[in-house]
NUKELUM-575986 format. One record per residue (C-alpha): y, x, z. Coordinates in Angstrom, 2 decimals, padded with zeros to 5 digits. Layout:
! NUKELUM-575986
NODE/py/px/pz
NODE/Y/X/Z .
...
***
This chain:
! NUKELUM-575986
NODE/py/px/pz
NODE/000.00/000.00/000.00 .
NODE/003.50/001.26/-000.81 .
NODE/005.75/001.73/002.16 .
NODE/009.38/000.61/001.86 .
NODE/011.77/003.54/001.79 .
NODE/015.32/002.78/002.74 .
NODE/016.82/006.22/003.33 .
NODE/018.97/007.73/000.53 .
NODE/017.53/010.55/-001.50 .
NODE/019.29/013.72/-002.61 .
NODE/018.46/014.15/-006.27 .
NODE/019.25/017.85/-006.08 .
NODE/016.10/018.40/-004.07 .
NODE/014.09/017.19/-007.06 .
NODE/016.07/019.13/-009.64 .
NODE/017.53/015.95/-010.93 .
NODE/014.17/014.24/-011.61 .
NODE/013.47/011.31/-009.35 .
NODE/011.45/008.14/-008.89 .
NODE/011.99/004.40/-009.52 .
NODE/010.61/000.94/-010.44 .
NODE/011.36/-002.42/-011.99 .
NODE/013.20/-005.20/-010.14 .
NODE/014.97/-008.43/-011.15 .
NODE/018.69/-008.97/-011.48 .
NODE/020.59/-012.24/-011.68 .
NODE/021.97/-013.29/-015.04 .
NODE/025.61/-012.31/-015.21 .
NODE/026.46/-015.39/-017.25 .
NODE/027.95/-013.20/-019.96 .
NODE/025.32/-013.27/-022.76 .
NODE/025.52/-010.52/-025.32 .
NODE/026.53/-011.35/-028.91 .
NODE/023.86/-012.84/-031.12 .
NODE/021.50/-010.07/-032.17 .
NODE/021.55/-011.33/-035.75 .
NODE/025.30/-011.11/-036.24 .
NODE/027.21/-008.23/-037.82 .
NODE/029.52/-008.33/-034.84 .
NODE/026.53/-007.59/-032.58 .
NODE/025.71/-004.43/-034.51 .
NODE/029.31/-003.27/-034.35 .
NODE/029.32/-004.01/-030.63 .
NODE/026.18/-001.91/-030.14 .
NODE/027.72/000.99/-032.03 .
NODE/030.88/000.75/-029.95 .
NODE/028.83/000.71/-026.76 .
NODE/026.79/003.70/-027.95 .
NODE/029.94/005.72/-028.61 .
NODE/031.25/004.77/-025.15 .
NODE/027.97/005.71/-023.49 .
NODE/027.90/009.06/-025.27 .
NODE/031.42/009.91/-024.13 .
NODE/030.56/008.93/-020.57 .
NODE/027.44/011.09/-020.65 .
NODE/029.58/014.07/-021.65 .
NODE/031.66/013.60/-018.50 .
NODE/028.69/013.00/-016.16 .
NODE/027.89/015.77/-013.66 .
NODE/025.13/014.20/-011.59 .
NODE/021.88/012.34/-012.14 .
NODE/023.30/009.40/-010.22 .
NODE/026.20/009.11/-012.67 .
NODE/023.84/009.25/-015.66 .
NODE/021.46/006.63/-014.28 .
NODE/024.35/004.31/-013.49 .
NODE/025.67/004.61/-017.03 .
NODE/022.24/003.88/-018.49 .
NODE/021.42/000.72/-016.54 .
NODE/024.87/-000.79/-016.76 .
NODE/025.48/-000.22/-020.47 .
NODE/021.87/-000.86/-021.42 .
NODE/021.70/-004.22/-019.63 .
NODE/024.99/-005.30/-021.14 .
NODE/024.13/-004.20/-024.65 .
NODE/020.86/-006.11/-024.97 .
NODE/021.55/-008.93/-022.55 .
NODE/018.89/-007.89/-020.02 .
NODE/018.82/-009.56/-016.61 .
NODE/017.52/-006.33/-015.05 .
NODE/017.79/-002.70/-016.10 .
NODE/016.17/000.20/-014.28 .
NODE/015.98/003.93/-014.72 .
NODE/013.04/005.70/-013.11 .
NODE/012.46/009.44/-012.82 .
NODE/009.38/011.56/-012.19 .
NODE/009.32/013.64/-009.00 .
NODE/008.52/017.35/-008.94 .
NODE/005.05/016.66/-007.60 .
NODE/004.21/015.00/-010.94 .
NODE/002.51/012.15/-009.12 .
NODE/005.37/010.08/-007.74 .
NODE/008.10/008.09/-009.44 .
NODE/011.37/007.02/-007.92 .
NODE/014.04/004.51/-008.78 .
NODE/017.13/006.39/-009.89 .
NODE/019.22/003.27/-010.56 .
NODE/018.90/-000.50/-010.97 .
NODE/021.22/-003.11/-012.35 .
NODE/020.53/-006.34/-010.50 .
NODE/017.53/-007.15/-008.33 .
NODE/017.09/-008.34/-004.75 .
NODE/017.52/-005.62/-002.09 .
NODE/014.03/-006.27/-000.72 .
NODE/012.51/-005.41/-004.10 .
NODE/014.70/-002.37/-004.47 .
NODE/013.65/-001.03/-001.07 .
NODE/009.95/-001.78/-001.49 .
NODE/009.82/-000.02/-004.87 .
NODE/012.13/002.94/-004.24 .
NODE/009.08/005.17/-004.76 .
NODE/005.61/004.48/-006.13 .
NODE/002.66/006.44/-007.53 .
NODE/002.73/007.37/-011.20 .
NODE/-000.80/006.00/-011.44 .
NODE/000.32/002.49/-010.38 .
NODE/000.03/-000.22/-013.04 .
NODE/003.72/-000.53/-013.93 .
NODE/005.62/-000.47/-017.23 .
NODE/007.64/002.59/-016.15 .
NODE/004.54/004.47/-015.04 .
NODE/002.77/003.69/-018.33 .
NODE/005.75/004.81/-020.43 .
NODE/005.97/008.08/-018.50 .
NODE/002.21/008.74/-018.65 .
NODE/001.83/007.98/-022.36 .
NODE/005.25/009.01/-023.64 .
NODE/005.24/005.81/-025.71 .
NODE/007.50/002.75/-025.81 .
NODE/006.09/-000.24/-023.92 .
NODE/007.01/-003.75/-025.16 .
NODE/005.48/-006.84/-023.53 .
NODE/006.37/-010.48/-024.22 .
NODE/005.13/-013.46/-022.26 .
NODE/004.66/-014.10/-018.57 .
NODE/000.85/-014.22/-018.71 .
NODE/000.63/-010.98/-020.70 .
NODE/002.87/-009.21/-018.19 .
NODE/000.89/-010.45/-015.19 .
NODE/-002.42/-009.47/-016.72 .
NODE/-001.29/-005.98/-017.70 .
NODE/000.80/-005.09/-014.63 .
NODE/-000.91/-006.61/-011.64 .
NODE/000.52/-003.99/-009.26 .
NODE/004.10/-005.27/-009.47 .
NODE/005.34/-008.55/-007.98 .
NODE/006.24/-011.54/-010.15 .
NODE/009.99/-011.22/-010.61 .
NODE/010.36/-014.01/-013.13 .
NODE/010.66/-011.80/-016.21 .
NODE/009.32/-013.12/-019.52 .
NODE/009.78/-009.96/-021.60 .
NODE/010.13/-006.24/-020.95 .
NODE/010.99/-003.18/-023.00 .
NODE/010.38/000.27/-021.49 .
NODE/011.22/003.59/-023.17 .
NODE/010.22/007.05/-021.93 .
NODE/012.81/009.73/-021.25 .
NODE/011.46/012.71/-023.15 .
NODE/012.19/016.32/-022.21 .
NODE/010.47/018.21/-024.98 .
NODE/006.81/017.24/-024.95 .
NODE/007.03/015.89/-021.43 .
NODE/008.22/012.52/-020.12 .
NODE/010.48/012.85/-017.10 .
NODE/011.33/009.22/-016.57 .
NODE/011.78/005.83/-018.20 .
NODE/014.37/003.15/-018.95 .
NODE/013.22/-000.48/-018.55 .
NODE/014.93/-003.73/-019.60 .
NODE/013.68/-007.08/-018.22 .
NODE/014.54/-010.42/-019.82 .
NODE/014.41/-013.90/-018.35 .
NODE/013.33/-015.36/-021.70 .
NODE/010.52/-014.49/-024.07 .
NODE/012.82/-012.45/-026.20 .
NODE/011.97/-010.16/-029.12 .
NODE/014.51/-007.41/-029.72 .
NODE/015.83/-006.74/-033.18 .
NODE/015.19/-003.32/-034.72 .
NODE/018.76/-002.14/-034.22 .
NODE/018.57/-003.16/-030.55 .
NODE/015.46/-001.09/-030.02 .
NODE/017.09/001.77/-031.91 .
NODE/020.09/001.49/-029.61 .
NODE/017.84/001.78/-026.55 .
NODE/015.95/004.72/-028.05 .
NODE/019.18/006.54/-028.81 .
NODE/020.32/005.70/-025.30 .
NODE/017.10/007.15/-023.87 .
NODE/017.32/010.31/-026.00 .
NODE/020.96/010.87/-025.11 .
NODE/020.17/010.26/-021.46 .
NODE/017.34/012.83/-021.52 .
NODE/019.60/015.41/-023.19 .
NODE/022.28/014.80/-020.59 .
NODE/019.74/015.18/-017.81 .
NODE/018.66/018.47/-019.39 .
NODE/022.24/019.68/-019.30 .
NODE/022.77/018.62/-015.69 .
NODE/019.53/020.16/-014.54 .
NODE/020.43/023.43/-016.29 .
NODE/023.84/023.42/-014.64 .
NODE/022.31/022.66/-011.26 .
NODE/019.72/025.38/-011.75 .
NODE/022.39/027.92/-012.64 .
NODE/024.53/026.88/-009.69 .
NODE/021.53/026.96/-007.40 .
NODE/020.47/030.40/-008.62 .
NODE/023.98/031.72/-008.09 .
NODE/024.07/030.25/-004.60 .
NODE/020.66/031.64/-003.73 .
NODE/021.49/035.12/-005.02 .
NODE/024.66/035.09/-002.93 .
NODE/022.57/033.92/000.02 .
NODE/020.06/036.77/-000.41 .
NODE/022.88/039.28/-000.77 .
NODE/024.47/038.00/002.43 .
NODE/021.13/038.10/004.23 .
NODE/020.54/041.68/003.09 .
NODE/023.95/042.67/004.44 .
NODE/023.21/041.04/007.79 .
NODE/019.79/042.66/008.01 .
NODE/021.28/046.08/007.34 .
NODE/024.08/045.66/009.87 .
NODE/022.11/046.39/013.03 .
NODE/018.86/047.86/014.32 .
NODE/018.69/045.13/016.94 .
NODE/016.27/042.79/015.20 .
NODE/017.07/039.79/017.41 .
NODE/020.75/040.06/016.51 .
NODE/020.04/040.40/012.79 .
NODE/017.43/037.62/012.70 .
NODE/019.84/035.28/014.48 .
NODE/022.45/036.13/011.84 .
NODE/019.96/035.37/009.07 .
NODE/019.02/032.03/010.64 .
NODE/022.68/031.05/010.83 .
NODE/023.21/032.22/007.26 .
NODE/020.33/030.03/006.03 .
NODE/022.02/026.96/007.52 .
NODE/023.28/024.92/005.74 .
NODE/022.96/026.81/002.43 .
NODE/019.19/026.68/002.37 .
NODE/018.12/024.55/005.30 .
NODE/019.34/022.11/007.91 .
NODE/017.26/023.86/010.52 .
NODE/015.93/027.42/010.54 .
NODE/013.66/028.96/013.18 .
NODE/012.25/032.50/013.27 .
NODE/009.26/033.40/015.43 .
NODE/007.79/036.87/015.96 .
NODE/004.48/037.96/017.42 .
NODE/004.91/039.20/020.97 .
NODE/001.83/040.17/022.99 .
NODE/-000.40/037.77/021.06 .
NODE/002.08/034.90/021.28 .
NODE/004.67/033.50/018.93 .
NODE/008.07/033.99/020.48 .
NODE/011.09/032.21/019.04 .
NODE/013.87/034.75/018.59 .
NODE/016.27/032.77/016.41 .
NODE/017.12/029.14/015.76 .
NODE/020.01/027.52/013.91 .
NODE/020.81/023.92/013.07 .
NODE/023.59/022.18/011.16 .
NODE/024.09/020.09/014.27 .
NODE/024.57/022.46/017.25 .
NODE/023.53/019.69/019.63 .
NODE/020.10/019.67/018.03 .
NODE/019.46/023.35/018.69 .
NODE/018.65/022.43/022.27 .
NODE/016.34/019.68/021.04 .
NODE/014.54/022.06/018.68 .
NODE/014.22/024.65/021.45 .
NODE/012.85/022.03/023.84 .
NODE/010.32/020.94/021.23 .
NODE/009.07/024.52/020.76 .
NODE/008.85/025.15/024.51 .
NODE/007.15/021.91/025.50 .
NODE/004.84/021.73/022.51 .
NODE/004.08/025.27/021.30 .
NODE/002.25/025.45/017.97 .
NODE/-001.52/025.16/018.13 .
NODE/-003.18/028.50/017.33 .
NODE/-006.12/026.76/015.66 .
NODE/-004.18/024.12/013.70 .
NODE/-005.08/023.90/009.98 .
NODE/-001.39/024.12/009.10 .
NODE/001.84/025.29/010.67 .
NODE/003.16/028.59/012.01 .
NODE/-000.13/029.95/013.34 .
NODE/-001.96/029.05/010.12 .
NODE/000.67/030.98/008.14 .
NODE/000.28/033.86/010.62 .
NODE/-003.50/033.97/010.16 .
NODE/-003.54/033.65/006.38 .
NODE/-000.32/035.43/005.48 .
NODE/000.27/032.62/002.97 .
NODE/003.37/030.45/002.72 .
NODE/003.09/026.74/003.45 .
NODE/005.16/024.06/001.72 .
NODE/005.39/020.47/002.90 .
NODE/007.53/018.90/000.20 .
NODE/007.71/015.49/001.86 .
NODE/007.18/014.94/005.58 .
NODE/005.93/011.37/005.78 .
NODE/005.87/009.06/008.76 .
NODE/002.08/009.27/008.69 .
NODE/002.28/013.07/009.03 .
NODE/004.60/012.81/012.03 .
NODE/002.33/010.33/013.77 .
NODE/-000.81/012.33/013.02 .
NODE/000.73/015.62/014.14 .
NODE/002.22/014.36/017.42 .
NODE/000.39/015.21/020.63 .
NODE/001.75/012.21/022.50 .
NODE/004.50/009.61/022.28 .
NODE/007.15/011.95/023.72 .
NODE/006.20/014.60/021.19 .
NODE/006.54/012.07/018.37 .
NODE/009.91/010.95/019.73 .
NODE/011.24/014.52/019.72 .
NODE/009.98/015.16/016.19 .
NODE/011.54/011.98/014.84 .
NODE/014.82/012.81/016.56 .
NODE/015.05/015.89/014.34 .
NODE/014.86/013.66/011.22 .
NODE/012.49/016.02/009.39 .
NODE/012.18/015.49/005.65 .
NODE/010.68/018.67/004.17 .
NODE/009.50/022.00/005.58 .
NODE/008.71/025.48/004.39 .
NODE/007.05/028.22/006.46 .
NODE/006.76/031.77/005.14 .
NODE/005.24/034.87/006.76 .
NODE/007.15/038.01/007.70 .
NODE/004.92/040.68/006.18 .
NODE/005.59/044.42/006.32 .
NODE/003.15/047.23/005.57 .
NODE/000.29/044.75/005.47 .
NODE/001.05/043.27/008.89 .
NODE/002.25/039.74/009.57 .
NODE/005.05/040.18/012.10 .
NODE/006.12/036.55/012.40 .
NODE/007.19/033.50/010.44 .
NODE/010.37/031.88/009.17 .
NODE/010.42/028.09/009.21 .
NODE/012.98/026.27/007.07 .
NODE/013.40/022.54/007.54 .
NODE/015.35/019.99/005.51 .
NODE/016.56/017.01/007.52 .
NODE/020.03/015.49/007.26 .
NODE/020.54/016.76/003.72 .
NODE/017.47/014.77/002.56 .
NODE/016.51/017.65/000.28 .
NODE/012.88/018.36/-000.57 .
NODE/011.67/021.92/-001.01 .
NODE/009.95/022.99/-004.21 .
NODE/007.93/025.98/-005.42 .
NODE/011.18/027.68/-006.40 .
NODE/012.35/027.40/-002.81 .
NODE/009.11/029.08/-001.73 .
NODE/009.93/032.05/-003.96 .
NODE/013.40/032.35/-002.49 .
NODE/012.16/032.00/001.08 .
NODE/009.56/034.71/000.48 .
NODE/012.26/037.02/-000.85 .
NODE/014.23/036.41/002.33 .
NODE/011.13/036.92/004.48 .
NODE/010.33/040.22/002.76 .
NODE/013.78/041.58/003.54 .
NODE/013.66/040.28/007.12 .
NODE/010.18/041.74/007.67 .
NODE/011.25/045.19/006.51 .
NODE/014.26/045.01/008.84 .
NODE/012.04/043.87/011.71 .
NODE/009.51/046.63/011.04 .
NODE/012.25/049.26/010.86 .
NODE/013.68/047.94/014.10 .
NODE/010.29/048.17/015.81 .
NODE/009.77/051.71/014.56 .
NODE/013.26/052.68/015.66 .
NODE/012.74/051.11/019.08 .
NODE/009.47/052.94/019.56 .
NODE/011.02/056.23/018.47 .
NODE/014.05/055.67/020.65 .
NODE/011.90/054.76/023.65 .
NODE/009.88/057.94/023.22 .
NODE/013.02/060.04/022.92 .
NODE/014.67/058.39/025.93 .
NODE/011.57/058.92/028.04 .
NODE/011.44/062.52/026.95 .
NODE/015.10/063.06/027.68 .
NODE/014.86/061.37/031.09 .
NODE/011.85/063.49/031.92 .
NODE/013.67/066.68/030.98 .
NODE/017.19/066.16/032.35 .
NODE/017.44/066.62/036.11 .
NODE/018.92/063.69/038.01 .
NODE/019.64/065.59/041.20 .
NODE/020.82/069.21/041.27 .
NODE/020.41/070.35/044.87 .
NODE/022.06/073.56/046.09 .
NODE/022.55/075.19/049.45 .
NODE/025.65/074.92/051.68 .
NODE/027.24/077.89/049.98 .
NODE/027.87/075.90/046.83 .
NODE/029.47/072.62/045.85 .
NODE/028.06/071.24/042.62 .
NODE/028.99/068.22/040.50 .
NODE/027.48/066.87/037.32 .
NODE/028.74/064.48/034.66 .
NODE/026.54/063.31/031.82 .
NODE/027.39/060.43/029.49 .
NODE/025.21/059.73/026.45 .
NODE/027.02/058.53/023.36 .
NODE/027.09/054.95/022.17 .
NODE/024.67/055.81/019.38 .
NODE/021.23/054.32/019.24 .
NODE/019.57/057.75/019.05 .
NODE/019.03/060.25/021.83 .
NODE/021.16/063.37/021.70 .
NODE/020.35/066.98/022.48 .
NODE/022.68/067.88/025.38 .
NODE/020.88/069.46/028.33 .
NODE/021.78/071.23/031.57 .
NODE/020.27/072.61/034.76 .
NODE/021.05/074.61/037.90 .
NODE/018.61/076.87/039.73 .
NODE/019.38/078.61/043.02 .
NODE/017.50/081.88/043.39 .
NODE/016.01/083.26/046.59 .
NODE/018.62/086.05/046.77 .
NODE/021.50/083.53/046.85 .
NODE/022.48/083.72/043.19 .
NODE/022.97/080.48/041.28 .
NODE/021.84/080.13/037.67 .
NODE/023.43/077.38/035.54 .
NODE/023.13/076.59/031.88 .
NODE/024.48/073.96/029.52 .
NODE/023.13/073.58/025.98 .
NODE/023.36/071.44/022.91 .
NODE/020.59/070.94/020.33 .
NODE/022.08/070.15/016.94 .
NODE/020.68/066.85/015.68 .
NODE/019.51/063.64/017.26 .
NODE/016.37/061.68/017.97 .
NODE/012.91/062.76/019.02 .
NODE/013.20/066.14/017.27 .
NODE/016.35/067.02/019.21 .
NODE/014.89/065.74/022.48 .
NODE/011.70/067.77/021.95 .
NODE/013.66/070.93/021.17 .
NODE/015.84/070.30/024.24 .
NODE/012.76/070.02/026.43 .
NODE/011.29/073.16/024.95 .
NODE/014.43/075.26/025.44 .
NODE/015.06/074.04/028.97 .
NODE/011.50/074.77/030.01 .
NODE/011.67/078.22/028.37 .
NODE/014.92/079.08/030.16 .
NODE/013.46/078.18/033.54 .
NODE/010.39/080.29/032.79 .
NODE/012.47/083.30/031.70 .
NODE/014.73/082.97/034.74 .
NODE/011.69/083.47/036.96 .
NODE/010.95/086.76/035.16 .
NODE/014.47/088.18/034.89 .
NODE/017.58/085.99/035.25 .
NODE/020.06/088.36/033.56 .
NODE/021.90/086.57/030.73 .
NODE/021.22/089.14/028.01 .
NODE/017.50/089.22/028.87 .
NODE/017.08/085.43/028.91 .
NODE/018.97/084.93/025.64 .
NODE/017.04/087.77/024.00 .
NODE/013.74/086.23/024.96 .
NODE/014.88/082.86/023.63 .
NODE/015.65/084.50/020.28 .
NODE/012.11/085.89/020.20 .
NODE/010.66/082.47/021.03 .
NODE/012.60/080.76/018.23 .
NODE/011.46/083.38/015.73 .
NODE/007.82/083.18/016.87 .
NODE/007.48/079.39/016.94 .
NODE/009.84/078.62/014.03 .
NODE/011.80/075.91/015.82 .
NODE/013.86/073.98/013.27 .
NODE/016.96/073.05/015.28 .
NODE/019.96/075.23/016.01 .
NODE/020.84/075.39/019.70 .
NODE/024.04/076.50/021.41 .
NODE/023.64/077.66/025.00 .
NODE/025.99/078.76/027.79 .
NODE/024.04/080.65/030.45 .
NODE/025.68/081.63/033.79 .
NODE/024.58/083.59/036.84 .
NODE/026.96/083.29/039.81 .
NODE/026.50/086.15/042.31 .
NODE/028.24/085.61/045.68 .
NODE/027.35/089.16/046.78 .
NODE/029.48/090.59/043.95 .
NODE/032.07/087.80/043.74 .
NODE/031.43/087.41/040.04 .
NODE/029.70/085.27/037.46 .
NODE/027.81/086.76/034.52 .
NODE/028.17/084.85/031.25 .
NODE/025.88/084.79/028.25 .
NODE/027.09/082.65/025.39 .
NODE/025.10/081.74/022.28 .
NODE/027.62/079.86/020.13 .
NODE/028.77/077.50/022.91 .
NODE/032.27/076.53/024.16 .
NODE/033.29/079.07/026.86 .
NODE/033.57/078.10/030.55 .
NODE/036.80/077.88/032.58 .
NODE/037.46/079.15/036.09 .
NODE/040.17/077.78/038.39 .
NODE/040.78/080.29/041.15 .
NODE/041.56/079.41/044.72 .
NODE/045.27/080.20/044.18 .
NODE/045.45/077.93/041.08 .
NODE/045.15/080.60/038.39 .
NODE/043.23/079.53/035.28 .
NODE/040.77/082.03/033.85 .
NODE/039.22/081.22/030.49 .
NODE/036.24/083.21/029.33 .
NODE/036.22/084.74/025.89 .
NODE/034.77/082.74/023.04 .
NODE/031.08/082.97/022.31 .
NODE/029.90/086.54/022.05 .
NODE/026.81/085.61/020.08 .
NODE/025.51/083.22/017.43 .
NODE/023.58/080.08/018.31 .
NODE/019.90/080.38/018.99 .
NODE/017.65/080.23/015.91 .
NODE/020.18/081.88/013.61 .
NODE/018.66/085.37/013.70 .
NODE/017.42/087.87/016.30 .
NODE/020.40/089.88/017.63 .
NODE/021.52/092.09/020.41 .
NODE/022.63/089.79/023.21 .
NODE/025.29/090.87/025.70 .
NODE/026.84/089.47/028.86 .
NODE/030.39/089.42/030.22 .
NODE/031.54/088.94/033.79 .
NODE/034.30/086.92/035.40 .
NODE/035.63/087.15/038.96 .
NODE/034.28/084.32/041.08 .
NODE/035.27/084.31/044.72 .
NODE/035.23/081.85/047.59 .
NODE/037.17/078.70/046.70 .
NODE/037.00/079.34/042.97 .
NODE/035.78/076.51/040.67 .
NODE/033.96/076.91/037.34 .
NODE/033.44/074.22/034.72 .
NODE/030.90/074.42/031.88 .
NODE/030.60/071.68/029.26 .
NODE/029.32/070.70/025.82 .
NODE/031.58/070.33/022.78 .
NODE/031.45/066.53/023.02 .
NODE/034.05/066.80/025.79 .
NODE/036.72/068.68/023.89 .
NODE/036.26/067.77/020.23 .
NODE/038.46/065.12/018.66 .
NODE/038.73/063.92/015.11 .
NODE/041.50/065.50/013.09 .
NODE/042.22/068.45/015.43 .
NODE/041.01/071.99/015.89 .
NODE/038.58/072.62/018.72 .
NODE/041.01/075.13/020.25 .
NODE/043.34/072.18/020.91 .
NODE/040.60/070.62/023.00 .
NODE/040.06/073.93/024.81 .
NODE/043.74/074.02/025.72 .
NODE/043.65/070.38/026.83 .
NODE/040.83/070.97/029.30 .
NODE/042.61/074.08/030.53 .
NODE/045.64/071.97/031.46 .
NODE/043.41/069.36/033.11 .
NODE/041.65/071.90/035.35 .
NODE/044.42/071.49/037.92 .
NODE/043.01/068.03/038.72 .
NODE/040.11/069.78/040.47 .
NODE/042.27/071.65/042.98 .
NODE/041.75/070.55/046.57 .
NODE/039.45/067.64/045.67 .
NODE/035.74/066.98/046.01 .
NODE/034.13/067.92/042.74 .
NODE/032.05/064.75/042.69 .
NODE/035.30/062.75/042.65 .
NODE/037.44/065.06/040.52 .
NODE/035.03/065.88/037.67 .
NODE/034.85/062.31/036.28 .
NODE/038.68/062.21/036.30 .
NODE/038.83/065.44/034.32 .
NODE/036.30/064.17/031.80 .
NODE/038.21/060.91/031.34 .
NODE/041.47/062.80/030.80 .
NODE/040.10/065.32/028.33 .
NODE/037.47/063.37/026.40 .
NODE/037.92/061.09/023.43 .
NODE/036.40/057.65/024.18 .
NODE/036.30/056.83/020.47 .
NODE/034.14/059.85/019.67 .
NODE/030.46/059.09/019.29 .
NODE/028.92/062.13/021.01 .
NODE/027.18/063.02/024.24 .
NODE/029.16/064.74/026.97 .
NODE/027.67/067.02/029.61 .
NODE/029.77/068.90/032.19 .
NODE/028.83/070.99/035.24 .
NODE/031.32/072.05/037.92 .
NODE/030.49/074.64/040.61 .
NODE/032.63/075.86/043.54 .
NODE/032.09/078.77/045.94 .
NODE/032.22/077.34/049.47 .
NODE/031.65/080.62/051.35 .
***
């Protein structure tokens, strides 16, 4: 049994080809001119010229169908005129327009199967004109349609090449036989209508393709804008609405479960409803269709028309059905997120308020979107795993607490950059048994796991070499040998210091690093000479050490270049800037004063790590 359909349909969802049926219309009381008169022929020609000009101006299927039924009914004196169109599924017909007819008939026959015994269905199936005269003949041949009081009917197919895409039908209250020129008029009308529909469909296709390409370009931009996959997927969901869907949801696999990471709806109030639906009624893992089925198979799933029967059958209980119906679902498309052979999640696109119905072309577009999103998601996962490994490595290597004896006051400042990769700054302080204090600050050129691994390697090597002989030239020389032996890829700058309270001095070894500064007890600033050696891993060389006075009350600051470098200026400008800021340390606890110095000297807009060590002789 056909179910009455009262909701409006968006012809764009069916590429301009729709569905329809026959229905009666009251006689207007304005009979057409006698079909045998010369005036009648002239009238038909005039009407045909008018129809043709109106077709030229028509931009939508609705406009075309209205022109057909109105002019056709008038021209041949029909009590009812209908235009029916074939749906994309090739099995359903819908009423595109009707002139006359009771509303109950119009609603009951808004859609019907192509296989039903109807004049329109027969004309579409056969591609031939259907002409029936006589009430008994009509009832015998078309038992599927109700008796509407017609005594004659003429139905012509709308041909698009070798295929029928619809039909025009004229119903007459009397047993009327059309003259040849009247039939010719209707055939010309049908041909012109089909050509116009071709034009409109082509225009809609071109417009749709342009819109979809712009949509994919926008999605690609969003997906490339961040490595935070939840942020980018939310942006994609919002981009899909309303261009491609009324409701878009994206779920990813998380610990064996589907977790919803993004949802967008044309009606913001319904986002909460959609979220509630997903939380209260999660998709069944074993269901023969839906998100989990797409996950298991890796195949897209298209539901072109979500019927009332589907909603009822798919609902778990009455409340579930109520929530589903509240979303006004009309068509749905679920595609997998596949990257490197793995299904990472699914994108669900739903048409609701727009009344559109997805087609195979929409599947292709959605899969293009899913491919881009899956690559972005996969890259994000790989980046997150790499970043997590690097962060763990860096946290394991960098000391969080540098403890020294009462003879020293030590402060540390370390601020990683705002980048998403781990940097290579490292530092340490080791107090020797004889009272000397070893400090070093280094910077591995590069970022990520490679830099973090090199940082760990160098820091561990320095500590090992300190145990053998802590002199700066010896430690740096052994590091050169290590780099040559193991062929480490990264360049490393290193400032190595040995403060000796017995000699009131600090020995400095510098491999391509910014030099340290000393603020004496009386406020004099002493700046060490620039690096007296190349960075590690450049080439084996003769390493040397210099000494600076370092007495009780003196303060030394060592740092990485991230503190003093600024865009558009020479690094010596930064060296002078920190020299002027050293006075902020005088008479203050280093733990309080060092952050102030860093804030004054550093460039907050620069995307680089900053490490700084400050040491003061207490006695």
